[in-house]
C-alpha positions in Angstrom: 5.1 9.2 12.4 8.6 7.7 13.2 6.9 5.0 15.3 4.7 4.0 12.4 7.8 3.8 10.1 9.6 1.7 12.7 6.7 -0.6 13.1 6.3 -1.1 9.3 10.0 -1.8 9.0 10.0 -4.3 11.9 6.9 -6.1 10.4 8.5 -6.3 7.0 11.8 -7.6 8.6 9.9 -10.3 10.6 8.1 -11.5 7.5 11.4 -11.7 5.6 13.0 -13.6 8.5 10.1 -16.1 8.5 10.0 -16.6 4.7 12.7 -19.4 4.6 10.8 -21.4 7.2 7.7 -21.5 4.9 9.7 -22.2 1.7 9.2 -26.0 2.1 5.5 -26.6 2.0 3.8 -30.0 2.0 3.4 -31.5 -1.5 -0.4 -31.6 -1.4 -0.6 -27.9 -0.3 1.6 -27.0 -3.3 -0.7 -29.0 -5.6 -3.8 -27.3 -4.2 -2.2 -23.8 -4.9 -1.2 -24.8 -8.4 -4.8 -25.9 -9.1 -6.0 -22.5 -7.9 -3.3 -20.5 -9.7 -0.4 -18.7 -8.1 -0.8 -15.5 -10.1 -3.6 -12.9 -9.6 -4.4 -9.7 -11.4 -6.8 -7.4 -9.7 -8.6 -4.1 -10.4 -9.0 -1.7 -7.4 -11.6 1.0 -6.8 -11.7 3.1 -3.7 -11.3 6.4 -2.0 -8.2 7.9 -0.5 -8.3 10.2 2.5 -5.6 12.9 2.7 -5.5 14.5 6.2 -3.0 17.3 5.3 -5.0 18.7 2.3 -5.6 22.4 2.5 -9.1 23.8 2.9 -10.5 20.4 4.0 -10.7 18.7 7.3 -9.8 15.5 5.4 -9.9 15.4 1.6 -11.4 12.3 0.1 -10.5 11.5 -3.5 -11.5 8.6 -5.8 -8.7 6.1 -6.5 -8.3 3.4 -9.1 -5.6 0.8 -9.4 -4.3 -2.3 -11.0 -2.4 -5.0 -9.1 -0.5 -8.1 -9.8 0.5 -10.7 -7.1 2.3 -14.0 -7.1 1.7 -16.6 -4.3 5.1 -17.9 -3.2 3.6 -20.5 -0.8 0.7 -20.9 1.6 1.7 -17.9 3.8 3.6 -15.5 1.5 3.0 -13.7 -1.7 4.7 -10.7 -3.4 2.9 -8.1 -5.5 3.0 -4.9 -7.5 0.4 -2.4 -6.2 -0.4 0.5 -8.6 -2.8 3.3 -7.6 -3.9 6.5 -9.3 -5.5 9.3 -7.3 -8.1 10.9 -9.6 -7.9 14.5 -8.2 -5.9 17.6 -7.9 -5.2 19.0 -4.4 -2.8 21.0 -2.3 -1.1 19.6 0.9 0.4 21.6 3.7 4.0 20.6 4.4 5.5 21.4 7.7 8.9 23.2 7.6 12.0 21.3 8.5 12.9 21.8 12.2 16.3 22.6 13.6 19.2 24.6 12.4 17.7 28.0 11.7 18.6 31.1 13.7 16.8 34.2 14.9 13.8 32.6 16.6 11.6 33.4 13.6 9.3 30.5 12.8 9.1 29.3 9.2 5.8 29.1 7.5 4.4 25.8 6.2 4.8 25.2 2.4 2.0 24.4 0.0 2.6 21.5 -2.3 0.4 20.9 -5.3 -0.5 17.3 -6.2 -2.1 16.4 -9.5 -3.3 12.8 -10.4 -0.6 11.2 -8.2 0.5 7.7 -9.1 1.7 5.4 -6.4 3.5 2.1 -7.3 4.9 -0.3 -4.7 6.4 -3.7 -4.3 4.6 -5.4 -1.4 5.4 -8.6 0.5 2.2 -10.1 1.8 1.8 -12.5 4.8 -1.4 -14.5 5.3 -1.7 -15.3 9.0 -5.2 -16.8 8.4 -6.6 -18.1 5.1 -8.1 -15.2 3.2 -6.4 -12.5 5.3 -3.4 -10.7 3.8 -1.1 -8.1 5.5 1.5 -6.5 3.3 4.3 -4.0 3.6 6.7 -2.6 1.1 8.5 0.3 -0.5 7.3 2.3 -3.5 7.3 5.7 -5.3 4.7 8.4 -5.7 5.1 9.9 -9.1 3.6 13.3 -9.7 4.6 16.2 -12.0 5.4 18.7 -9.2 7.4 16.4 -6.8 8.0 12.7 -6.4 8.3 10.9 -3.1 9.5 7.5 -1.8 6.5 5.7 -0.1 6.1 3.1 2.6 2.9 1.2 1.9 1.0 -1.0 4.4 -2.0 -3.1 3.1 -4.6 -5.2 4.9 -7.2 -7.1 2.9 -9.7 -9.9 3.3 -10.2 -12.1 0.2 -13.5 -13.8 -0.6 -13.6 -16.5 -3.2 -16.1 -16.3 -6.1 -16.9 -18.9 -8.7 -14.4 -19.4 -11.6 -11.2 -18.4 -9.8 -12.5 -14.9 -9.2 -12.0 -13.1 -5.9 -13.3 -9.9 -4.2 -11.4 -8.3 -1.4 -12.1 -5.2 0.8 -8.8 -3.4 1.2 -7.3 -0.9 3.6 -4.0 0.8 2.6 -1.8 3.3 4.4 0.9 5.3 2.6 3.7 7.2 4.3 5.1 9.7 1.8 8.7 10.5 3.0 7.3 11.8 6.3 6.0 14.8 4.3 2.3 13.7 4.3 0.4 10.4 4.4 -2.9 9.0 3.1 -5.4 6.2 3.9 -7.3 4.3 1.2 -10.3 2.1 1.6 -11.7 0.2 -1.4 -12.4 -3.1 -3.1 -10.3 -5.2 -5.4 -11.8 -7.6 -8.0 -9.2 -10.2 -8.9 -8.8 -13.3 -11.1 -6.3 -16.1 -10.3 -4.6 -17.9 -13.1 
């Protein structure tokens, strides 16, 4: 888990380091993006897999979302990703290691989750036209306990007529090293 966090942080750092080098785009490229529209709103529908859910090998829950992104230039954009898991479930949380005495092992805790909302600010990098890789921090808000989240997103955009787009999307959320989730779905977006 720590390796994944380190890789996410390094990827985000590398994107931020490269951002100034892409700040000065060619004039015709800027005009092309302005014609297409720099802003995009999108509706997300998909399913989230929660490996640590109790009484399931892997629990799959329906997820909906609403996203906004703004294209900074040809290679970078920034966005707000908002997802809502449409289910109630319980995850098993491993006890914290270290520091206890007596050799007695602590039992895992059970943590209830109910219609968890995840919101994140994501910096996207587009290595190839139509492909977006994003990383960013966020929060999971839920009535029992809130968590900080590290979000990783990979998507492939396909243009449709009238400035519309459709994009298969894969997301990975690291929730304070307590538990994690994978989401697979589709976004339907409109540029303006």
